[in-house]
C-alpha atoms as an extended CHARMM CRD file, in Angstrom:
* protein
*
       118  EXT
         1         1  UNK       CA              0.0000000000        0.0000000000        0.0000000000  PROA      1               0.0000000000
         2         2  UNK       CA              1.4130000000        3.3580000000       -0.9940000000  PROA      2               0.0000000000
         3         3  UNK       CA              1.5030000000        6.2780000000        1.4130000000  PROA      3               0.0000000000
         4         4  UNK       CA             -1.1860000000        8.8500000000        0.8360000000  PROA      4               0.0000000000
         5         5  UNK       CA             -0.0990000000       12.0950000000       -0.6820000000  PROA      5               0.0000000000
         6         6  UNK       CA             -1.4030000000       15.2700000000        0.8270000000  PROA      6               0.0000000000
         7         7  UNK       CA             -3.2300000000       17.5810000000       -1.4770000000  PROA      7               0.0000000000
         8         8  UNK       CA             -2.9420000000       21.3380000000       -1.6260000000  PROA      8               0.0000000000
         9         9  UNK       CA             -5.0620000000       22.8710000000        1.0930000000  PROA      9               0.0000000000
        10        10  UNK       CA             -5.1310000000       19.8030000000        3.3710000000  PROA      10              0.0000000000
        11        11  UNK       CA             -2.9900000000       21.5350000000        5.9920000000  PROA      11              0.0000000000
        12        12  UNK       CA             -5.2260000000       24.5820000000        5.7470000000  PROA      12              0.0000000000
        13        13  UNK       CA             -8.1930000000       22.4290000000        6.7660000000  PROA      13              0.0000000000
        14        14  UNK       CA             -6.5130000000       20.9110000000        9.8360000000  PROA      14              0.0000000000
        15        15  UNK       CA             -7.7490000000       23.7350000000       12.0730000000  PROA      15              0.0000000000
        16        16  UNK       CA            -11.2560000000       23.3390000000       10.6800000000  PROA      16              0.0000000000
        17        17  UNK       CA            -11.2790000000       19.6080000000       11.4200000000  PROA      17              0.0000000000
        18        18  UNK       CA            -10.0130000000       20.2880000000       14.9390000000  PROA      18              0.0000000000
        19        19  UNK       CA            -12.7030000000       22.9020000000       15.5230000000  PROA      19              0.0000000000
        20        20  UNK       CA            -15.4330000000       20.6150000000       14.1910000000  PROA      20              0.0000000000
        21        21  UNK       CA            -14.2830000000       17.7000000000       16.3480000000  PROA      21              0.0000000000
        22        22  UNK       CA            -16.0050000000       19.1650000000       19.4110000000  PROA      22              0.0000000000
        23        23  UNK       CA            -19.7950000000       18.6380000000       19.7270000000  PROA      23              0.0000000000
        24        24  UNK       CA            -20.3600000000       21.9370000000       21.5580000000  PROA      24              0.0000000000
        25        25  UNK       CA            -18.5990000000       23.8940000000       18.8240000000  PROA      25              0.0000000000
        26        26  UNK       CA            -20.7480000000       22.1490000000       16.2050000000  PROA      26              0.0000000000
        27        27  UNK       CA            -23.8560000000       23.1610000000       18.1640000000  PROA      27              0.0000000000
        28        28  UNK       CA            -22.5940000000       26.7620000000       18.2910000000  PROA      28              0.0000000000
        29        29  UNK       CA            -22.1990000000       26.6950000000       14.5020000000  PROA      29              0.0000000000
        30        30  UNK       CA            -25.7550000000       25.3820000000       14.2050000000  PROA      30              0.0000000000
        31        31  UNK       CA            -26.9920000000       28.3900000000       16.1730000000  PROA      31              0.0000000000
        32        32  UNK       CA            -24.9220000000       30.8050000000       14.1000000000  PROA      32              0.0000000000
        33        33  UNK       CA            -26.3570000000       29.3310000000       10.9080000000  PROA      33              0.0000000000
        34        34  UNK       CA            -29.6170000000       31.1020000000       11.8220000000  PROA      34              0.0000000000
        35        35  UNK       CA            -27.8330000000       34.4470000000       12.2060000000  PROA      35              0.0000000000
        36        36  UNK       CA            -25.2460000000       36.2500000000       14.3210000000  PROA      36              0.0000000000
        37        37  UNK       CA            -25.2810000000       35.9300000000       18.1020000000  PROA      37              0.0000000000
        38        38  UNK       CA            -23.4460000000       37.8330000000       20.7800000000  PROA      38              0.0000000000
        39        39  UNK       CA            -21.0100000000       35.9530000000       22.9720000000  PROA      39              0.0000000000
        40        40  UNK       CA            -23.3830000000       36.5160000000       25.8870000000  PROA      40              0.0000000000
        41        41  UNK       CA            -26.3010000000       35.0260000000       23.9430000000  PROA      41              0.0000000000
        42        42  UNK       CA            -24.2400000000       31.9560000000       23.1290000000  PROA      42              0.0000000000
        43        43  UNK       CA            -23.1420000000       31.5590000000       26.7550000000  PROA      43              0.0000000000
        44        44  UNK       CA            -26.8020000000       31.7130000000       27.8370000000  PROA      44              0.0000000000
        45        45  UNK       CA            -27.7410000000       29.0870000000       25.2370000000  PROA      45              0.0000000000
        46        46  UNK       CA            -25.3610000000       26.6330000000       26.9320000000  PROA      46              0.0000000000
        47        47  UNK       CA            -25.9360000000       27.0850000000       30.6800000000  PROA      47              0.0000000000
        48        48  UNK       CA            -23.7930000000       24.0490000000       31.5340000000  PROA      48              0.0000000000
        49        49  UNK       CA            -20.7490000000       25.9510000000       30.2750000000  PROA      49              0.0000000000
        50        50  UNK       CA            -19.2550000000       29.1380000000       31.6510000000  PROA      50              0.0000000000
        51        51  UNK       CA            -18.9190000000       32.3180000000       29.6450000000  PROA      51              0.0000000000
        52        52  UNK       CA            -15.1540000000       31.8140000000       29.7690000000  PROA      52              0.0000000000
        53        53  UNK       CA            -15.5190000000       28.3130000000       28.2770000000  PROA      53              0.0000000000
        54        54  UNK       CA            -17.7120000000       29.7500000000       25.5140000000  PROA      54              0.0000000000
        55        55  UNK       CA            -15.0790000000       32.3890000000       24.7680000000  PROA      55              0.0000000000
        56        56  UNK       CA            -12.4460000000       29.6320000000       24.4890000000  PROA      56              0.0000000000
        57        57  UNK       CA            -14.6220000000       27.6600000000       22.0680000000  PROA      57              0.0000000000
        58        58  UNK       CA            -15.2850000000       30.7730000000       20.0090000000  PROA      58              0.0000000000
        59        59  UNK       CA            -11.5470000000       31.4080000000       19.8570000000  PROA      59              0.0000000000
        60        60  UNK       CA            -10.9760000000       27.9330000000       18.3630000000  PROA      60              0.0000000000
        61        61  UNK       CA            -13.7840000000       28.5400000000       15.8360000000  PROA      61              0.0000000000
        62        62  UNK       CA            -12.3040000000       31.9380000000       14.9750000000  PROA      62              0.0000000000
        63        63  UNK       CA             -8.8080000000       30.4780000000       14.4880000000  PROA      63              0.0000000000
        64        64  UNK       CA            -10.3460000000       27.9550000000       12.0740000000  PROA      64              0.0000000000
        65        65  UNK       CA            -12.0280000000       30.8760000000       10.2680000000  PROA      65              0.0000000000
        66        66  UNK       CA            -15.4530000000       29.3480000000       10.9680000000  PROA      66              0.0000000000
        67        67  UNK       CA            -16.5600000000       32.3460000000       13.0170000000  PROA      67              0.0000000000
        68        68  UNK       CA            -15.9920000000       35.9980000000       12.2100000000  PROA      68              0.0000000000
        69        69  UNK       CA            -16.4300000000       38.3860000000       15.1500000000  PROA      69              0.0000000000
        70        70  UNK       CA            -17.6190000000       41.9810000000       14.7790000000  PROA      70              0.0000000000
        71        71  UNK       CA            -17.7420000000       44.4660000000       17.6240000000  PROA      71              0.0000000000
        72        72  UNK       CA            -20.6040000000       46.8790000000       18.1010000000  PROA      72              0.0000000000
        73        73  UNK       CA            -19.8700000000       48.9530000000       21.1540000000  PROA      73              0.0000000000
        74        74  UNK       CA            -19.3560000000       46.5930000000       24.0620000000  PROA      74              0.0000000000
        75        75  UNK       CA            -20.9810000000       43.6640000000       22.2980000000  PROA      75              0.0000000000
        76        76  UNK       CA            -19.2020000000       41.1180000000       20.1790000000  PROA      76              0.0000000000
        77        77  UNK       CA            -21.3440000000       39.5970000000       17.4510000000  PROA      77              0.0000000000
        78        78  UNK       CA            -20.2640000000       36.2460000000       16.0550000000  PROA      78              0.0000000000
        79        79  UNK       CA            -21.0510000000       35.4050000000       12.4330000000  PROA      79              0.0000000000
        80        80  UNK       CA            -20.8110000000       32.0140000000       10.7590000000  PROA      80              0.0000000000
        81        81  UNK       CA            -18.3350000000       31.7840000000        7.8950000000  PROA      81              0.0000000000
        82        82  UNK       CA            -19.4700000000       28.7470000000        5.8440000000  PROA      82              0.0000000000
        83        83  UNK       CA            -16.5090000000       28.8550000000        3.4110000000  PROA      83              0.0000000000
        84        84  UNK       CA            -14.2680000000       26.3760000000        5.3360000000  PROA      84              0.0000000000
        85        85  UNK       CA            -17.1720000000       23.9200000000        5.5620000000  PROA      85              0.0000000000
        86        86  UNK       CA            -17.6860000000       24.2190000000        1.8060000000  PROA      86              0.0000000000
        87        87  UNK       CA            -13.9680000000       23.5650000000        1.3310000000  PROA      87              0.0000000000
        88        88  UNK       CA            -14.2680000000       20.3540000000        3.3700000000  PROA      88              0.0000000000
        89        89  UNK       CA            -17.2780000000       19.3450000000        1.3020000000  PROA      89              0.0000000000
        90        90  UNK       CA            -15.4530000000       20.0460000000       -1.9540000000  PROA      90              0.0000000000
        91        91  UNK       CA            -12.2470000000       18.2900000000       -0.8710000000  PROA      91              0.0000000000
        92        92  UNK       CA            -13.7150000000       15.2950000000        0.9490000000  PROA      92              0.0000000000
        93        93  UNK       CA            -17.4510000000       14.6920000000        0.6630000000  PROA      93              0.0000000000
        94        94  UNK       CA            -18.1590000000       15.3770000000       -3.0030000000  PROA      94              0.0000000000
        95        95  UNK       CA            -15.2940000000       13.1880000000       -4.2060000000  PROA      95              0.0000000000
        96        96  UNK       CA            -16.5830000000       10.2090000000       -2.2530000000  PROA      96              0.0000000000
        97        97  UNK       CA            -20.2060000000       10.7160000000       -3.2720000000  PROA      97              0.0000000000
        98        98  UNK       CA            -19.7220000000       10.4230000000       -7.0280000000  PROA      98              0.0000000000
        99        99  UNK       CA            -18.7300000000        6.7160000000       -7.1940000000  PROA      99              0.0000000000
       100       100  UNK       CA            -21.6270000000        5.7640000000       -4.8990000000  PROA      100             0.0000000000
       101       101  UNK       CA            -24.1010000000        7.8580000000       -6.8600000000  PROA      101             0.0000000000
       102       102  UNK       CA            -22.9590000000        6.3080000000      -10.1280000000  PROA      102             0.0000000000
       103       103  UNK       CA            -23.2360000000        2.8130000000       -8.6420000000  PROA      103             0.0000000000
       104       104  UNK       CA            -26.7650000000        3.4750000000       -7.3720000000  PROA      104             0.0000000000
       105       105  UNK       CA            -27.8670000000        4.8610000000      -10.7480000000  PROA      105             0.0000000000
       106       106  UNK       CA            -26.4290000000        1.7710000000      -12.4470000000  PROA      106             0.0000000000
       107       107  UNK       CA            -28.1960000000       -0.5140000000       -9.9680000000  PROA      107             0.0000000000
       108       108  UNK       CA            -31.4940000000        1.3190000000      -10.5140000000  PROA      108             0.0000000000
       109       109  UNK       CA            -31.1660000000        0.9820000000      -14.2890000000  PROA      109             0.0000000000
       110       110  UNK       CA            -30.3270000000       -2.7390000000      -13.9930000000  PROA      110             0.0000000000
       111       111  UNK       CA            -33.3010000000       -3.4040000000      -11.7050000000  PROA      111             0.0000000000
       112       112  UNK       CA            -35.6590000000       -1.4920000000      -13.9930000000  PROA      112             0.0000000000
       113       113  UNK       CA            -34.3490000000       -3.3920000000      -17.0280000000  PROA      113             0.0000000000
       114       114  UNK       CA            -34.7730000000       -6.7730000000      -15.3080000000  PROA      114             0.0000000000
       115       115  UNK       CA            -38.3090000000       -5.8040000000      -14.2410000000  PROA      115             0.0000000000
       116       116  UNK       CA            -39.2010000000       -4.9230000000      -17.8300000000  PROA      116             0.0000000000
       117       117  UNK       CA            -37.8160000000       -8.2670000000      -19.0650000000  PROA      117             0.0000000000
       118       118  UNK       CA            -39.8420000000      -10.2170000000      -16.5050000000  PROA      118             0.0000000000
C-alpha cells in the first residue's frame, strides 16, 4: 500500500477539522447558521458551560475561520463563515459521493431493465 499524498489545502483544513471535532462547537455553529449571536447570547444558550468556556470555544472557531467576530460597542457579534465547511465538502465529501451515486444509478437501471424483461 502506498503512502497517501497530501493535497494542496489539506494543511489549511486541519484547524477546521479540529474545531469541528467538538460537539459543543458544532452546536454553536448550528446556532450561528440562523444568524449572528453575541457571545453573551451563546453563553446563555449553553448554561452548563461558563462564559469563559464559551469564549475559548469561540476562539478555536475563529482560528479555524469558521466564526468571524464583529464588535458593536461593548458587544461582540459572532457570524458564521461557511466557506471552510464548503472547502471540506469540496475536498472530501463530493469526491466520495460520485462513485456511490454512479453505482446506485447503475443498480437502478439494472433493476428497472430486469423488471421490464420479466
